C-alpha positions as CSV (number, residue, x, y, z in Angstrom):
1,X,0.0,0.0,0.0
2,X,2.9,2.4,0.8
3,X,4.4,1.6,-2.6
4,X,1.1,2.5,-4.3
5,X,0.9,5.8,-2.3
6,X,4.5,6.7,-3.5
7,X,3.6,5.8,-7.1
8,X,0.6,8.2,-7.0
9,X,2.3,10.9,-4.9
10,X,5.5,11.2,-7.0
11,X,3.8,12.1,-10.3
12,X,1.3,14.3,-8.5
13,X,4.2,16.2,-6.8
14,X,6.1,16.5,-10.1
15,X,2.9,17.8,-11.8
16,X,2.3,20.4,-9.1
17,X,5.9,21.6,-9.2
18,X,5.8,21.9,-13.0
19,X,2.5,23.8,-12.7
20,X,3.9,26.2,-10.2
21,X,6.9,26.8,-12.5
22,X,4.7,27.4,-15.5
23,X,2.4,29.8,-13.5
24,X,5.5,31.8,-12.5
25,X,6.8,31.9,-16.1
26,X,3.4,33.1,-17.3
27,X,3.3,36.0,-14.8
28,X,6.9,37.0,-15.4
29,X,7.0,39.6,-18.2
30,X,9.3,39.1,-21.1
31,X,12.2,41.4,-21.8
32,X,10.3,43.0,-24.6
33,X,7.4,43.7,-22.3
34,X,9.7,45.2,-19.7
35,X,11.4,47.4,-22.3
36,X,8.1,48.7,-23.7
37,X,7.3,50.1,-20.3
38,X,10.7,51.3,-19.3
39,X,10.4,54.9,-20.3
40,X,10.2,57.8,-17.7
41,X,8.0,60.7,-18.5
42,X,10.3,63.6,-19.4
43,X,10.2,67.0,-17.8
44,X,10.5,70.0,-20.1
45,X,14.2,70.4,-19.2
46,X,14.9,66.7,-19.8
47,X,13.1,66.9,-23.1
48,X,15.3,69.8,-24.2
49,X,18.5,68.2,-23.1
50,X,17.7,64.8,-24.8
51,X,16.5,66.6,-27.9
52,X,19.7,68.5,-28.2
53,X,21.6,65.3,-27.9
54,X,19.3,63.5,-30.4
55,X,19.8,66.3,-32.9
56,X,23.5,66.0,-32.7
57,X,23.3,62.2,-33.2
58,X,20.9,62.8,-36.1
59,X,23.2,65.2,-37.9
60,X,26.1,62.8,-37.6
61,X,24.1,59.8,-38.8
62,X,22.9,61.9,-41.8
63,X,26.5,62.8,-42.6
64,X,27.4,59.1,-42.6
65,X,24.3,57.8,-44.4
66,X,21.4,60.2,-44.8
67,X,18.5,57.7,-44.4
68,X,17.0,58.7,-41.1
69,X,14.2,61.2,-40.1
70,X,14.8,64.1,-37.8
71,X,14.2,63.5,-34.1
72,X,10.6,63.5,-33.0
73,X,10.0,64.2,-29.3
74,X,7.2,62.6,-27.3
75,X,6.4,62.6,-23.5
76,X,8.7,59.7,-22.9
77,X,11.3,59.5,-25.6
78,X,12.9,61.0,-28.7
79,X,12.5,58.9,-31.8
80,X,14.3,58.9,-35.2
81,X,13.0,56.6,-37.9
82,X,15.3,54.7,-40.4
83,X,13.1,52.7,-42.8
84,X,14.4,49.4,-43.9
85,X,17.4,49.5,-41.5
86,X,18.1,46.7,-39.0
87,X,19.2,47.5,-35.4
88,X,22.7,46.2,-36.4
89,X,23.0,48.6,-39.3
90,X,21.9,51.5,-37.0
91,X,24.4,50.5,-34.3
92,X,27.2,50.7,-36.9
93,X,26.1,54.2,-37.8
94,X,25.8,55.2,-34.2
95,X,29.2,53.7,-33.4
96,X,30.8,55.7,-36.2
97,X,29.3,58.8,-34.6
98,X,30.7,58.0,-31.1
99,X,33.9,60.0,-31.4
100,X,32.0,63.1,-32.6
101,X,28.8,62.9,-30.6
102,X,29.9,61.2,-27.4
103,X,27.8,59.3,-25.0
104,X,24.2,60.2,-24.2
105,X,23.5,62.6,-21.3
106,X,23.9,61.2,-17.8
107,X,21.0,58.8,-17.0
108,X,19.9,58.6,-20.6
109,X,19.9,55.7,-23.0
110,X,20.6,55.7,-26.7
111,X,19.2,52.6,-28.3
112,X,18.9,51.2,-31.8
113,X,15.9,49.0,-32.7
114,X,14.7,47.8,-36.1
115,X,14.0,50.9,-38.1
116,X,14.4,53.4,-35.2
117,X,16.9,55.1,-32.9
118,X,15.6,56.1,-29.4
119,X,16.9,58.5,-26.8
120,X,15.1,58.2,-23.5
121,X,15.4,58.1,-19.7
122,X,14.9,54.5,-18.5
123,X,13.0,53.8,-15.4
124,X,15.4,51.0,-14.5
125,X,18.3,48.9,-15.8
126,X,17.1,45.8,-17.6
127,X,20.5,44.1,-17.9
128,X,20.7,40.7,-16.3
129,X,23.8,40.7,-14.1
130,X,24.2,36.9,-14.7
131,X,24.4,37.6,-18.5
132,X,27.0,40.4,-17.9
133,X,29.2,38.0,-16.0
134,X,29.2,35.5,-18.9
135,X,29.8,38.1,-21.5
136,X,32.9,39.4,-19.9
137,X,34.5,35.9,-19.4
């Protein structure tokens, strides 16, 4: 009888453990979901500061390539659109501009995504410290 109880309890326990894990995974947002909500609302002064930086980045990218729109400010970020450009292509252009433009203002983030370059103030850092450790080894 004890053997039968173990046979029934073991799979049930495994099922419950798996169920708990899948429930946790379902409630944990993806990196894309976290990034989509990681913009702080900009004050007027912050908007001006980020827009000045974005305009400098824009002029440099145009000088290297020309295929990007002027910066467009919103309440949470400055966006430049580059049709038919991958994030990798945009990063190459931005890297070429590093010596001339320099880093973004303190606390700000400059980011390339497919067909767009963003300048914004993140709410928090989304880098996984465990991934950073493996990238540096």
